[in-house]
MDAnalysis code that builds the backbone (N, CA, C; Angstrom):
import MDAnalysis as mda
import numpy as np

u = mda.Universe.empty(756, n_residues=252, atom_resindex=np.repeat(np.arange(252), 3), trajectory=True)
u.add_TopologyAttr("name", ["N", "CA", "C"] * 252)
u.add_TopologyAttr("resid", np.arange(1, 253))
u.add_TopologyAttr("resname", ["MET", "PRO", "GLN", "VAL", "ALA", "LEU", "THR", "THR", "ASP", "ILE", "GLY", "GLU", "GLY", "TYR", "GLY", "ARG", "TRP", "THR", "LEU", "ALA", "ASP", "ASP", "GLU", "ALA", "LEU", "LEU", "ASP", "VAL", "VAL", "THR", "ALA", "ALA", "ASN", "ILE", "ALA", "CYS", "GLY", "PHE", "HIS", "ALA", "GLY", "ASP", "PRO", "GLY", "ILE", "MET", "ARG", "ARG", "THR", "CYS", "GLU", "LEU", "SER", "VAL", "GLU", "LYS", "ASN", "ILE", "ALA", "ILE", "GLY", "ALA", "GLN", "VAL", "SER", "TYR", "ARG", "ASP", "LEU", "HIS", "GLY", "PHE", "GLY", "ARG", "ARG", "PHE", "ILE", "ALA", "TYR", "THR", "ARG", "GLN", "GLU", "LEU", "THR", "ASP", "ASP", "LEU", "LEU", "TYR", "GLN", "MET", "GLY", "ALA", "LEU", "GLU", "VAL", "PHE", "ALA", "ARG", "LEU", "ALA", "GLY", "GLY", "ARG", "ILE", "ASP", "TYR", "ILE", "ARG", "ALA", "HIS", "GLY", "ALA", "LEU", "TYR", "ASN", "ALA", "ALA", "ALA", "THR", "ILE", "THR", "GLU", "HIS", "ALA", "GLN", "ALA", "ILE", "VAL", "ASP", "ALA", "THR", "LYS", "GLU", "TYR", "ASN", "ALA", "ASP", "LEU", "PRO", "LEU", "LEU", "ALA", "GLN", "VAL", "GLY", "THR", "GLU", "THR", "TRP", "ARG", "LEU", "GLY", "ARG", "GLU", "ALA", "GLY", "LEU", "ASN", "VAL", "VAL", "ALA", "GLU", "ALA", "PHE", "VAL", "ASP", "ARG", "ALA", "TYR", "THR", "PRO", "GLU", "GLY", "LEU", "LEU", "VAL", "PRO", "ARG", "THR", "GLU", "PRO", "ASP", "ALA", "MET", "LEU", "SER", "ASP", "PRO", "GLU", "GLN", "ALA", "SER", "ALA", "ARG", "ALA", "VAL", "GLU", "MET", "VAL", "THR", "GLU", "GLY", "ALA", "ILE", "THR", "ALA", "ILE", "ASP", "GLY", "THR", "ARG", "ILE", "SER", "ILE", "GLU", "ALA", "GLU", "ALA", "ILE", "LEU", "VAL", "HIS", "CYS", "ASP", "THR", "THR", "SER", "ALA", "VAL", "ASP", "ILE", "ALA", "ARG", "ALA", "THR", "ARG", "LYS", "ALA", "LEU", "GLU", "ALA", "ALA", "GLY", "VAL", "GLN", "VAL", "THR", "ARG", "ILE", "GLY"])
u.atoms.positions = np.array([
    [14.776, -24.912, -13.683],
    [15.558, -23.881, -13.004],
    [14.709, -23.236, -11.897],
    [15.195, -23.226, -10.647],
    [14.436, -22.560, -9.582],
    [14.334, -21.056, -9.845],
    [13.241, -20.464, -9.359],
    [12.998, -19.041, -9.548],
    [12.680, -18.388, -8.213],
    [13.002, -17.106, -8.099],
    [12.642, -16.347, -6.906],
    [12.642, -14.864, -7.265],
    [11.761, -14.110, -6.630],
    [11.784, -12.655, -6.754],
    [12.641, -12.087, -5.630],
    [13.422, -11.067, -5.943],
    [14.251, -10.384, -4.950],
    [13.624, -9.022, -4.690],
    [13.140, -8.807, -3.467],
    [12.405, -7.589, -3.144],
    [13.135, -6.765, -2.094],
    [12.723, -5.505, -1.987],
    [13.208, -4.645, -0.911],
    [12.108, -3.697, -0.490],
    [12.054, -3.359, 0.797],
    [11.188, -2.292, 1.280],
    [11.821, -0.968, 0.872],
    [11.032, -0.061, 0.322],
    [11.634, 1.119, -0.294],
    [10.674, 2.304, -0.247],
    [11.223, 3.489, -0.515],
    [10.424, 4.701, -0.438],
    [10.070, 5.045, 0.989],
    [10.952, 4.687, 1.928],
    [10.628, 4.820, 3.344],
    [11.229, 6.062, 3.997],
    [11.497, 7.073, 3.197],
    [11.858, 8.366, 3.754],
    [10.607, 9.162, 4.088],
    [10.823, 10.435, 4.432],
    [9.681, 11.321, 4.679],
    [10.171, 12.761, 4.595],
    [9.555, 13.525, 3.671],
    [9.972, 14.912, 3.513],
    [11.444, 15.012, 3.144],
    [12.206, 15.755, 3.927],
    [13.628, 15.963, 3.637],
    [14.494, 14.795, 4.104],
    [13.909, 13.829, 4.820],
    [14.689, 12.729, 5.389],
    [14.639, 11.499, 4.488],
    [15.789, 10.899, 4.284],
    [15.876, 9.658, 3.519],
    [16.379, 8.549, 4.431],
    [15.950, 7.337, 4.141],
    [16.328, 6.206, 4.983],
    [17.391, 5.340, 4.342],
    [17.371, 5.230, 3.015],
    [18.253, 4.266, 2.349],
    [18.642, 4.799, 0.972],
    [19.552, 4.075, 0.339],
    [19.962, 4.404, -1.028],
    [19.008, 3.690, -1.982],
    [17.852, 4.297, -2.174],
    [16.801, 3.646, -2.951],
    [17.232, 3.348, -4.379],
    [17.894, 4.296, -5.024],
    [18.269, 4.081, -6.423],
    [19.236, 2.918, -6.572],
    [20.175, 2.793, -5.651],
    [21.117, 1.675, -5.717],
    [20.404, 0.347, -5.527],
    [19.459, 0.295, -4.597],
    [18.706, -0.935, -4.376],
    [17.852, -1.287, -5.593],
    [17.271, -0.271, -6.219],
    [16.418, -0.521, -7.377],
    [17.215, -0.956, -8.609],
    [18.524, -0.815, -8.549],
    [19.370, -1.358, -9.624],
    [19.611, -2.856, -9.461],
    [19.224, -3.410, -8.315],
    [19.535, -4.810, -8.002],
    [18.291, -5.682, -7.918],
    [17.248, -5.195, -7.244],
    [16.077, -6.019, -6.954],
    [15.156, -6.120, -8.169],
    [14.174, -7.008, -8.058],
    [13.189, -7.158, -9.127],
    [11.795, -6.715, -8.699],
    [11.626, -6.376, -7.424],
    [10.324, -5.944, -6.926],
    [10.522, -4.954, -5.785],
    [9.700, -3.894, -5.794],
    [9.828, -2.810, -4.818],
    [8.592, -2.750, -3.938],
    [8.786, -2.973, -2.635],
    [7.697, -2.863, -1.667],
    [7.626, -1.398, -1.233],
    [6.756, -0.622, -1.854],
    [6.766, 0.827, -1.688],
    [5.866, 1.245, -0.525],
    [6.434, 2.021, 0.401],
    [5.672, 2.544, 1.535],
    [4.552, 3.444, 1.027],
    [3.389, 3.309, 1.634],
    [2.180, 3.991, 1.149],
    [1.752, 5.161, 2.026],
    [2.659, 5.671, 2.871],
    [2.377, 6.889, 3.607],
    [1.947, 6.722, 5.041],
    [1.614, 5.504, 5.489],
    [1.132, 5.330, 6.853],
    [2.242, 4.982, 7.833],
    [3.330, 4.360, 7.367],
    [4.484, 4.133, 8.245],
    [5.689, 4.928, 7.777],
    [5.694, 5.299, 6.514],
    [6.775, 6.084, 5.910],
    [6.312, 6.486, 4.519],
    [7.116, 7.339, 3.879],
    [6.773, 7.782, 2.548],
    [5.836, 8.981, 2.580],
    [5.875, 9.757, 1.528],
    [4.946, 10.865, 1.339],
    [4.609, 10.911, -0.149],
    [3.674, 11.752, -0.571],
    [3.280, 11.729, -1.982],
    [4.431, 11.905, -2.962],
    [5.360, 12.811, -2.667],
    [6.488, 13.015, -3.568],
    [7.385, 11.793, -3.659],
    [7.663, 11.174, -2.527],
    [8.505, 9.975, -2.506],
    [7.794, 8.820, -3.206],
    [6.498, 8.678, -2.964],
    [5.741, 7.615, -3.629],
    [5.795, 7.789, -5.141],
    [5.622, 9.017, -5.596],
    [5.647, 9.280, -7.034],
    [7.014, 8.959, -7.632],
    [8.072, 9.445, -7.002],
    [9.422, 9.215, -7.535],
    [9.788, 7.731, -7.518],
    [9.392, 7.039, -6.465],
    [9.734, 5.621, -6.373],
    [8.992, 4.815, -7.432],
    [7.749, 5.164, -7.683],
    [7.005, 4.502, -8.766],
    [7.654, 4.790, -10.113],
    [8.070, 6.017, -10.345],
    [8.704, 6.369, -11.616],
    [9.996, 5.581, -11.822],
    [10.802, 5.490, -10.772],
    [12.045, 4.724, -10.875],
    [11.768, 3.244, -11.114],
    [10.761, 2.722, -10.447],
    [10.434, 1.305, -10.594],
    [9.991, 0.986, -12.016],
    [9.157, 1.837, -12.587],
    [8.705, 1.621, -13.963],
    [9.877, 1.760, -14.928],
    [10.713, 2.765, -14.703],
    [11.882, 2.984, -15.564],
    [12.803, 1.767, -15.569],
    [12.946, 1.107, -14.424],
    [13.861, -0.028, -14.300],
    [13.156, -1.379, -14.469],
    [11.865, -1.349, -14.852],
    [11.076, -2.569, -15.061],
    [11.016, -3.437, -13.806],
    [10.747, -2.785, -12.691],
    [10.659, -3.455, -11.396],
    [9.198, -3.495, -10.971],
    [8.754, -4.636, -10.467],
    [7.374, -4.774, -10.005],
    [7.109, -3.835, -8.834],
    [5.910, -3.280, -8.802],
    [5.507, -2.342, -7.750],
    [4.593, -3.056, -6.764],
    [5.009, -3.073, -5.503],
    [4.189, -3.655, -4.455],
    [3.685, -2.587, -3.504],
    [2.404, -2.641, -3.147],
    [1.856, -1.744, -2.136],
    [2.187, -2.314, -0.764],
    [3.071, -1.620, -0.051],
    [3.461, -2.072, 1.284],
    [2.629, -1.313, 2.307],
    [1.607, -1.970, 2.806],
    [0.620, -1.326, 3.671],
    [0.928, -1.613, 5.133],
    [0.454, -0.723, 6.006],
    [0.853, -0.838, 7.412],
    [-0.225, -0.279, 8.328],
    [0.034, -0.427, 9.628],
    [-0.755, 0.308, 10.610],
    [-0.533, 1.809, 10.399],
    [-1.478, 2.614, 10.884],
    [-1.340, 4.071, 10.824],
    [-0.402, 4.505, 11.954],
    [0.904, 4.472, 11.676],
    [1.904, 4.670, 12.730],
    [3.150, 5.323, 12.144],
    [3.005, 6.543, 11.673],
    [4.138, 7.244, 11.078],
    [5.233, 7.505, 12.112],
    [4.835, 7.857, 13.328],
    [5.829, 8.166, 14.357],
    [6.657, 6.936, 14.733],
    [6.022, 5.775, 14.742],
    [6.719, 4.555, 15.148],
    [7.184, 3.700, 13.995],
    [7.134, 4.229, 12.761],
    [7.585, 3.515, 11.565],
    [6.819, 2.197, 11.372],
    [5.590, 2.171, 11.823],
    [4.771, 0.983, 11.612],
    [5.207, -0.240, 12.385],
    [6.022, -0.036, 13.405],
    [6.544, -1.174, 14.158],
    [5.900, -1.322, 15.532],
    [4.780, -0.628, 15.736],
    [4.044, -0.748, 16.999],
    [2.662, -1.325, 16.716],
    [2.242, -2.249, 17.549],
    [0.927, -2.859, 17.377],
    [-0.167, -1.834, 17.641],
    [-1.217, -1.868, 16.824],
    [-2.389, -1.023, 17.029],
    [-3.623, -1.916, 17.013],
    [-4.489, -1.738, 18.002],
    [-5.717, -2.531, 18.104],
    [-6.776, -1.925, 17.189],
    [-7.026, -2.591, 16.071],
    [-8.049, -2.185, 15.115],
    [-9.201, -3.194, 15.138],
    [-10.375, -2.740, 14.703],
    [-11.389, -3.697, 14.294],
    [-11.049, -4.152, 12.878],
    [-11.628, -5.255, 12.471],
    [-11.363, -5.774, 11.130],
    [-11.727, -4.755, 10.049],
    [-12.882, -4.113, 10.180],
    [-13.310, -3.161, 9.145],
    [-12.450, -1.908, 9.138],
    [-12.111, -1.407, 10.306],
    [-11.245, -0.226, 10.374],
    [-9.913, -0.483, 9.680],
    [-9.326, -1.630, 9.958],
    [-8.035, -1.948, 9.362],
    [-8.181, -2.163, 7.861],
    [-9.222, -2.851, 7.441],
    [-9.446, -3.056, 6.014],
    [-9.511, -1.720, 5.283],
    [-10.258, -0.776, 5.837],
    [-10.409, 0.523, 5.183],
    [-9.092, 1.293, 5.144],
    [-8.298, 1.214, 6.207],
    [-6.989, 1.879, 6.212],
    [-6.064, 1.284, 5.147],
    [-6.122, -0.018, 4.972],
    [-5.277, -0.669, 3.975],
    [-5.715, -0.307, 2.561],
    [-7.016, -0.276, 2.318],
    [-7.526, 0.109, 1.006],
    [-7.149, 1.554, 0.676],
    [-7.197, 2.421, 1.660],
    [-6.813, 3.824, 1.487],
    [-5.373, 3.921, 0.988],
    [-4.489, 3.130, 1.580],
    [-3.081, 3.147, 1.182],
    [-2.885, 2.611, -0.235],
    [-3.581, 1.526, -0.555],
    [-3.479, 0.964, -1.904],
    [-3.921, 1.976, -2.946],
    [-5.021, 2.674, -2.659],
    [-5.513, 3.677, -3.594],
    [-4.547, 4.827, -3.784],
    [-3.889, 5.239, -2.706],
    [-2.924, 6.336, -2.804],
    [-1.751, 5.956, -3.702],
    [-1.219, 4.752, -3.522],
    [-0.077, 4.337, -4.337],
    [-0.493, 4.115, -5.791],
    [-1.709, 3.629, -5.992],
    [-2.166, 3.332, -7.349],
    [-2.108, 4.567, -8.246],
    [-2.466, 5.722, -7.716],
    [-2.438, 6.952, -8.512],
    [-1.047, 7.192, -9.077],
    [-0.047, 7.084, -8.244],
    [1.321, 7.378, -8.676],
    [1.878, 6.282, -9.569],
    [1.479, 5.034, -9.323],
    [1.897, 3.951, -10.219],
    [1.333, 4.181, -11.619],
    [0.067, 4.566, -11.715],
    [-0.553, 4.820, -13.022],
    [0.090, 6.006, -13.729],
    [0.336, 7.076, -12.987],
    [0.965, 8.251, -13.592],
    [2.354, 7.929, -14.124],
    [3.029, 6.976, -13.502],
    [4.367, 6.573, -13.948],
    [4.304, 5.603, -15.121],
    [3.104, 5.192, -15.489],
    [2.960, 4.230, -16.584],
    [2.964, 2.792, -16.135],
    [2.794, 2.564, -14.842],
    [2.784, 1.202, -14.313],
    [1.489, 0.897, -13.594],
    [1.556, -0.015, -12.652],
    [0.396, -0.439, -11.876],
    [0.903, -1.073, -10.592],
    [-0.002, -1.292, -9.649],
    [0.345, -2.091, -8.475],
    [0.321, -3.559, -8.894],
    [1.433, -4.255, -8.653],
    [1.580, -5.642, -9.090],
    [1.306, -6.654, -7.984],
    [1.410, -6.233, -6.714],
    [1.186, -7.159, -5.604],
    [1.012, -6.366, -4.318],
    [0.632, -7.070, -3.261],
    [0.377, -6.477, -1.948],
    [1.210, -7.191, -0.895],
    [1.716, -6.437, 0.071],
    [2.314, -7.057, 1.256],
    [2.141, -6.115, 2.444],
    [2.142, -6.678, 3.631],
    [2.049, -5.889, 4.856],
    [3.441, -5.562, 5.374],
    [3.510, -4.520, 6.195],
    [4.778, -4.044, 6.744],
    [4.810, -4.207, 8.258],
    [6.000, -4.442, 8.777],
    [6.298, -4.266, 10.194],
    [5.394, -4.991, 11.164],
    [4.872, -4.218, 12.131],
    [4.055, -4.815, 13.190],
    [2.797, -5.464, 12.636],
    [2.236, -4.892, 11.573],
    [1.058, -5.508, 10.970],
    [1.395, -6.879, 10.397],
    [2.506, -6.977, 9.699],
    [2.937, -8.260, 9.127],
    [3.109, -9.303, 10.227],
    [3.793, -8.910, 11.292],
    [4.076, -9.851, 12.371],
    [2.819, -10.208, 13.165],
    [1.976, -9.203, 13.442],
    [0.757, -9.475, 14.206],
    [-0.187, -10.378, 13.423],
    [-0.286, -10.123, 12.120],
    [-1.206, -10.902, 11.288],
    [-0.749, -12.346, 11.110],
    [0.468, -12.638, 11.498],
    [0.925, -14.031, 11.454],
    [0.122, -14.898, 12.405],
    [-0.380, -14.291, 13.499],
    [-1.090, -15.080, 14.512],
    [-2.457, -14.513, 14.879],
    [-2.723, -13.250, 14.594],
    [-4.002, -12.622, 14.964],
    [-4.956, -12.700, 13.780],
    [-5.965, -13.506, 13.918],
    [-6.857, -13.801, 12.799],
    [-7.546, -12.547, 12.267],
    [-8.027, -11.677, 13.139],
    [-8.772, -10.498, 12.693],
    [-7.919, -9.588, 11.816],
    [-6.663, -9.415, 12.167],
    [-5.795, -8.539, 11.382],
    [-5.378, -9.213, 10.074],
    [-5.142, -10.507, 10.135],
    [-4.850, -11.233, 8.895],
    [-6.041, -11.182, 7.954],
    [-7.245, -11.322, 8.508],
    [-8.442, -11.280, 7.671],
    [-8.617, -9.920, 7.021],
    [-8.240, -8.855, 7.719],
    [-8.331, -7.516, 7.138],
    [-7.400, -7.366, 5.940],
    [-6.202, -7.921, 6.033],
    [-5.274, -7.885, 4.896],
    [-5.870, -8.621, 3.710],
    [-6.430, -9.783, 3.975],
    [-7.056, -10.577, 2.909],
    [-8.269, -9.852, 2.333],
    [-9.108, -9.291, 3.200],
    [-10.291, -8.563, 2.736],
    [-9.899, -7.398, 1.835],
    [-8.924, -6.617, 2.271],
    [-8.515, -5.446, 1.501],
    [-7.941, -5.848, 0.153],
    [-7.148, -6.906, 0.132],
    [-6.579, -7.384, -1.134],
    [-7.686, -7.824, -2.084],
    [-8.658, -8.570, -1.575],
    [-9.760, -9.034, -2.418],
    [-10.586, -7.874, -2.943],
    [-10.861, -6.893, -2.096],
    [-11.686, -5.773, -2.514],
    [-10.954, -4.865, -3.499],
    [-9.652, -4.727, -3.319],
    [-8.883, -3.884, -4.233],
    [-8.710, -4.579, -5.578],
    [-8.175, -5.792, -5.565],
    [-7.981, -6.560, -6.800],
    [-7.653, -8.001, -6.418],
    [-8.650, -8.862, -6.518],
    [-8.489, -10.247, -6.071],
    [-7.507, -11.039, -6.917],
    [-7.091, -10.499, -8.058],
    [-6.132, -11.195, -8.917],
    [-4.677, -10.917, -8.535],
    [-4.461, -9.946, -7.651],
    [-3.081, -9.590, -7.297],
    [-2.475, -10.596, -6.320],
    [-1.179, -10.889, -6.480],
    [-0.493, -11.712, -5.477],
    [-0.439, -11.007, -4.125],
    [-0.519, -11.786, -3.069],
    [-0.343, -11.310, -1.702],
    [0.841, -12.039, -1.105],
    [1.849, -11.295, -0.636],
    [3.037, -11.912, -0.053],
    [2.795, -12.214, 1.420],
    [3.178, -13.408, 1.852],
    [3.010, -13.812, 3.252],
    [3.928, -14.979, 3.562],
    [4.240, -15.143, 4.849],
    [4.999, -16.312, 5.277],
    [4.110, -17.546, 5.320],
    [4.641, -18.645, 4.870],
    [3.907, -19.915, 4.923],
    [3.623, -20.272, 6.383],
    [2.408, -20.757, 6.638],
    [2.050, -21.209, 7.972],
    [1.432, -20.147, 8.856],
    [1.402, -18.904, 8.398],
    [0.802, -17.829, 9.186],
    [-0.700, -17.752, 8.923],
    [-1.394, -16.966, 9.744],
    [-2.818, -16.736, 9.525],
    [-3.065, -16.027, 8.196],
    [-2.197, -15.101, 7.825],
    [-2.358, -14.432, 6.540],
    [-2.287, -15.431, 5.400],
    [-1.341, -16.336, 5.493],
    [-1.193, -17.376, 4.467],
    [-2.438, -18.263, 4.416],
    [-2.885, -18.727, 5.571],
    [-4.027, -19.639, 5.615],
    [-5.291, -18.982, 5.074],
    [-5.591, -17.792, 5.565],
    [-6.822, -17.124, 5.170],
    [-6.779, -16.666, 3.712],
    [-5.593, -16.256, 3.254],
    [-5.458, -15.859, 1.857],
    [-5.724, -17.013, 0.916],
    [-5.181, -18.166, 1.249],
    [-5.406, -19.346, 0.410],
    [-6.867, -19.795, 0.469],
    [-7.465, -19.721, 1.653],
    [-8.877, -20.080, 1.766],
    [-9.762, -19.157, 0.936],
    [-9.341, -17.899, 0.805],
    [-10.108, -16.920, 0.031],
    [-9.847, -17.019, -1.465],
    [-8.932, -17.905, -1.858],
    [-8.635, -18.078, -3.273],
    [-7.640, -17.095, -3.844],
    [-6.925, -16.376, -2.973],
    [-5.921, -15.433, -3.446],
    [-4.655, -16.161, -3.904],
    [-3.882, -15.490, -4.718],
    [-2.569, -15.981, -5.132],
    [-1.567, -15.564, -4.063],
    [-1.384, -16.410, -3.061],
    [-0.501, -16.079, -1.941],
    [0.914, -16.572, -2.274],
    [1.851, -15.648, -2.239],
    [3.240, -15.926, -2.600],
    [4.061, -16.123, -1.331],
    [4.786, -17.230, -1.265],
    [5.585, -17.546, -0.082],
    [6.780, -16.598, 0.029],
    [6.823, -15.870, 1.131],
    [7.871, -14.866, 1.336],
    [8.842, -15.311, 2.428],
    [10.115, -15.028, 2.219],
    [11.147, -15.314, 3.217],
    [12.082, -14.108, 3.300],
    [12.916, -14.087, 4.338],
    [13.699, -12.897, 4.662],
    [15.187, -13.208, 4.669],
    [15.922, -12.477, 3.857],
    [17.357, -12.676, 3.730],
    [18.085, -12.220, 4.986],
    [17.609, -11.126, 5.592],
    [18.380, -10.450, 6.643],
    [17.768, -10.553, 8.034],
    [16.859, -11.516, 8.234],
    [16.235, -11.683, 9.542],
    [16.448, -13.093, 10.066],
    [16.628, -13.202, 11.385],
    [16.734, -14.502, 12.030],
    [15.343, -15.084, 12.243],
    [15.269, -16.412, 12.278],
    [14.005, -17.125, 12.436],
    [13.960, -17.876, 13.761],
    [12.744, -17.974, 14.305],
    [12.521, -18.796, 15.488],
    [12.380, -20.255, 15.065],
    [12.445, -21.202, 16.007],
    [12.234, -22.616, 15.660],
    [10.842, -22.878, 15.073],
    [9.885, -21.966, 15.341],
    [8.528, -22.106, 14.817],
    [8.395, -21.563, 13.399],
    [9.483, -20.997, 12.875],
    [9.451, -20.475, 11.522],
    [8.997, -19.042, 11.407],
    [8.866, -18.332, 12.521],
    [8.501, -16.915, 12.508],
    [9.761, -16.065, 12.690],
    [9.605, -14.755, 12.532],
    [10.755, -13.860, 12.639],
    [11.096, -13.582, 14.102],
    [12.383, -13.580, 14.406],
    [12.838, -13.169, 15.729],
    [12.579, -11.664, 15.869],
    [11.922, -11.210, 16.934],
    [11.655, -9.776, 17.099],
    [12.944, -8.952, 17.051],
    [12.845, -7.780, 16.439],
    [14.011, -6.914, 16.303],
    [14.592, -6.499, 17.651],
    [13.802, -6.544, 18.701],
    [14.273, -6.157, 20.029],
    [15.183, -7.202, 20.659],
    [15.254, -8.394, 20.073],
    [16.064, -9.460, 20.647],
    [17.450, -9.506, 19.988],
    [18.464, -10.030, 20.703],
    [19.815, -10.094, 20.138],
    [19.864, -10.964, 18.881],
    [20.711, -10.568, 17.957],
    [20.974, -11.341, 16.736],
    [19.741, -11.533, 15.865],
    [18.805, -10.579, 15.941],
    [17.595, -10.679, 15.117],
    [17.876, -10.346, 13.657],
    [18.952, -9.582, 13.409],
    [19.259, -9.125, 12.055],
    [20.571, -9.720, 11.569],
    [20.649, -9.972, 10.265],
    [21.902, -10.394, 9.627],
    [22.411, -9.227, 8.794],
    [23.646, -8.807, 9.045],
    [24.187, -7.662, 8.314],
    [25.411, -8.003, 7.469],
    [25.891, -9.241, 7.563],
    [27.041, -9.646, 6.762],
    [26.568, -10.113, 5.380],
    [26.991, -9.455, 4.306],
    [26.492, -9.800, 2.969],
    [26.743, -11.252, 2.568],
    [27.901, -11.791, 2.905],
    [28.201, -13.166, 2.503],
    [27.333, -14.169, 3.257],
    [27.156, -13.934, 4.550],
    [26.304, -14.815, 5.346],
    [24.860, -14.748, 4.865],
    [24.369, -13.529, 4.634],
    [22.981, -13.361, 4.211],
    [22.744, -13.964, 2.835],
    [23.673, -13.739, 1.910],
    [23.487, -14.250, 0.552],
    [23.561, -15.774, 0.514],
    [24.438, -16.351, 1.326],
    [24.530, -17.815, 1.386],
    [23.236, -18.412, 1.916],
    [22.642, -17.750, 2.896],
    [21.387, -18.251, 3.441],
    [20.247, -18.098, 2.430],
    [20.295, -17.031, 1.634],
    [19.273, -16.852, 0.597],
    [19.304, -18.007, -0.398],
    [20.500, -18.395, -0.813],
    [20.634, -19.531, -1.731],
    [20.113, -20.801, -1.075],
    [20.427, -20.970, 0.192],
    [19.971, -22.140, 0.943],
    [18.442, -22.195, 0.992],
    [17.817, -21.046, 1.257],
    [16.348, -20.986, 1.289],
    [15.735, -21.468, -0.021],
    [16.280, -20.947, -1.120],
    [15.667, -21.174, -2.418],
    [15.974, -22.563, -2.967],
    [17.199, -23.011, -2.785],
    [17.600, -24.277, -3.408],
    [17.386, -25.497, -2.514],
    [17.406, -25.305, -1.184],
    [17.258, -26.438, -0.273],
    [15.929, -26.444, 0.477],
    [15.260, -25.275, 0.523],
    [13.994, -25.202, 1.240],
    [14.137, -25.356, 2.735],
    [15.279, -24.936, 3.279],
    [15.511, -25.060, 4.718],
    [16.585, -24.073, 5.141],
    [16.541, -23.669, 6.418],
    [17.583, -22.824, 7.006],
    [17.759, -23.229, 8.465],
    [18.761, -22.661, 9.098],
    [18.999, -22.904, 10.513],
    [18.367, -21.785, 11.332],
    [17.511, -22.153, 12.286],
    [16.863, -21.177, 13.156],
    [17.867, -20.648, 14.183],
    [17.439, -19.647, 14.946],
    [18.350, -18.969, 15.861],
    [18.855, -19.894, 16.966],
    [18.112, -20.967, 17.270],
    [18.545, -21.899, 18.317],
    [19.353, -23.062, 17.763],
    [19.647, -23.016, 16.447],
    [20.461, -24.055, 15.838],
    [19.690, -25.190, 15.203],
    [18.372, -25.205, 15.382],
    [17.572, -26.258, 14.771],
    [17.376, -25.972, 13.285],
    [17.134, -27.032, 12.535],
    [16.912, -26.929, 11.102],
    [15.408, -26.836, 10.849],
    [14.971, -25.830, 10.094],
    [13.547, -25.662, 9.830],
    [13.312, -25.564, 8.326],
    [12.147, -26.038, 7.903],
    [11.759, -25.934, 6.505],
    [11.283, -24.515, 6.207],
    [11.477, -24.090, 4.974],
    [11.048, -22.754, 4.579],
    [10.722, -22.756, 3.093],
    [9.701, -22.021, 2.722],
    [9.358, -21.843, 1.319],
    [9.652, -20.408, 0.929],
    [10.244, -20.224, -0.246],
    [10.679, -18.892, -0.657],
    [10.449, -18.689, -2.145],
    [9.333, -18.031, -2.459],
    [9.086, -17.602, -3.833],
    [9.483, -16.142, -4.024],
    [9.543, -15.401, -2.912],
    [10.022, -14.021, -2.905],
    [10.860, -13.840, -1.647],
    [12.029, -13.240, -1.790],
    [12.903, -13.024, -0.630],
    [13.186, -11.542, -0.486],
    [13.218, -11.079, 0.761],
    [13.261, -9.652, 1.072],
    [14.577, -9.241, 1.730],
    [15.107, -8.122, 1.252],
    [16.196, -7.413, 1.924],
    [15.632, -6.085, 2.422],
    [15.651, -5.845, 3.730],
    [15.156, -4.578, 4.264],
    [16.112, -3.440, 3.916],
    [15.558, -2.326, 3.472],
    [16.420, -1.218, 3.039],
    [17.169, -0.568, 4.194],
    [16.659, -0.734, 5.438],
    [17.315, -0.100, 6.575],
    [18.266, -1.036, 7.304],
    [18.466, -2.235, 6.784],
    [19.469, -3.125, 7.356],
    [20.862, -2.589, 7.054],
    [21.762, -2.702, 8.017],
    [23.149, -2.311, 7.776],
    [23.685, -3.069, 6.560],
    [24.310, -2.348, 5.635],
    [24.875, -2.943, 4.410],
    [23.796, -3.484, 3.473],
    [22.617, -2.860, 3.466],
    [21.498, -3.370, 2.663],
    [21.856, -3.488, 1.186],
    [22.511, -2.473, 0.623],
    [22.844, -2.520, -0.803],
    [23.835, -3.644, -1.079],
    [24.825, -3.777, -0.216],
    [25.806, -4.860, -0.391],
    [25.150, -6.227, -0.235],
    [24.197, -6.347, 0.695],
    [23.490, -7.613, 0.873],
    [22.683, -7.946, -0.374],
    [21.986, -6.948, -0.903],
    [21.181, -7.181, -2.105],
    [22.056, -7.601, -3.280],
    [23.168, -6.916, -3.470],
    [24.062, -7.254, -4.582],
    [24.640, -8.653, -4.416],
    [25.098, -8.951, -3.205],
    [25.690, -10.271, -2.955],
    [24.645, -11.370, -3.118],
    [23.430, -11.096, -2.700],
    [22.356, -12.086, -2.805],
    [22.026, -12.379, -4.260],
    [21.874, -11.340, -5.048],
    [21.552, -11.581, -6.458],
    [22.682, -12.337, -7.161],
    [23.905, -11.929, -6.884],
    [25.055, -12.603, -7.493],
    [25.107, -14.078, -7.095],
    [24.881, -14.355, -5.814],
    [24.949, -15.737, -5.327],
    [23.816, -16.583, -5.895],
    [22.627, -16.004, -5.978],
    [21.496, -16.739, -6.545],
    [21.758, -17.116, -7.998],
    [22.207, -16.154, -8.781],
    [22.457, -16.406, -10.197],
    [23.592, -17.407, -10.387],
    [24.615, -17.333, -9.520],
    [25.716, -18.287, -9.599],
    [25.244, -19.704, -9.278],
    [24.198, -19.795, -8.468],
    [23.653, -21.113, -8.090],
    [22.621, -21.614, -9.094],
    [22.425, -20.875, -10.161],
    [21.481, -21.312, -11.202],
    [20.043, -20.943, -10.918],
    [19.831, -19.975, -10.029],
    [18.476, -19.523, -9.697],
    [18.119, -18.329, -10.597],
    [16.936, -18.374, -11.196],
    [16.472, -17.261, -12.009],
    [15.794, -16.241, -11.111],
    [16.261, -15.000, -11.148],
    [15.690, -13.930, -10.328],
    [14.637, -13.211, -11.163],
    [13.378, -13.269, -10.713],
    [12.249, -12.843, -11.525],
    [11.443, -11.727, -10.839],
    [10.507, -11.166, -11.593],
    [9.539, -10.201, -11.056],
    [8.415, -10.926, -10.320],
    [7.570, -10.120, -9.672],
    [6.309, -10.606, -9.108],
    [5.187, -10.012, -9.960],
    [4.193, -10.814, -10.260],
    [3.038, -10.300, -10.978],
    [3.285, -10.151, -12.472],
])
């Protein structure tokens, strides 16, 4: 039976502002990519999201990013390798406190936004993600797209790199994500998104934005919490996966 983890970016509010229906999403997914305060989230939100995740038996992922609260972590920042490594470790440590207080732990690591995309091709930033993961806990899974610098360097370092794919994002012919600034970069129709999720997991291939067929590996698939109809997409995806005989599992 094929298996896949269903994840969502979560805890991405700040103070009095909320971004998504976190509780509804946490009723559907099996893993929570929790914002660690540098692109979104604050101590109270981090604590509550960890508590909900433990209560619902959902894996806790440290979703680390550039230090870009104003830009939601979607702007590139020129770091040195050591500077970025230290910023990522700082975020992991912050989330760990709240995960422990909730009776859980950090189960895996993934990068967010511009850092995730930049590290696909920029070796220094990918190496910082790998360095921080190894220094924090080398036994933890690291989520990354297959074929990226993060994937290559993580595997070379002996990390447990988990192949990640995206339910609600369009892909280029090269297998990378279409930038959000370009037309049709996002999928918001639950039926279309869920059908593609099944295709990723069961066939190992999808159609890129130019119509070409590309191979894809998917051990964990992501629904962004700020995508239009995110809760409906998550529900439809889980239902479609289970109907196709796919076991939806945790990470870590």
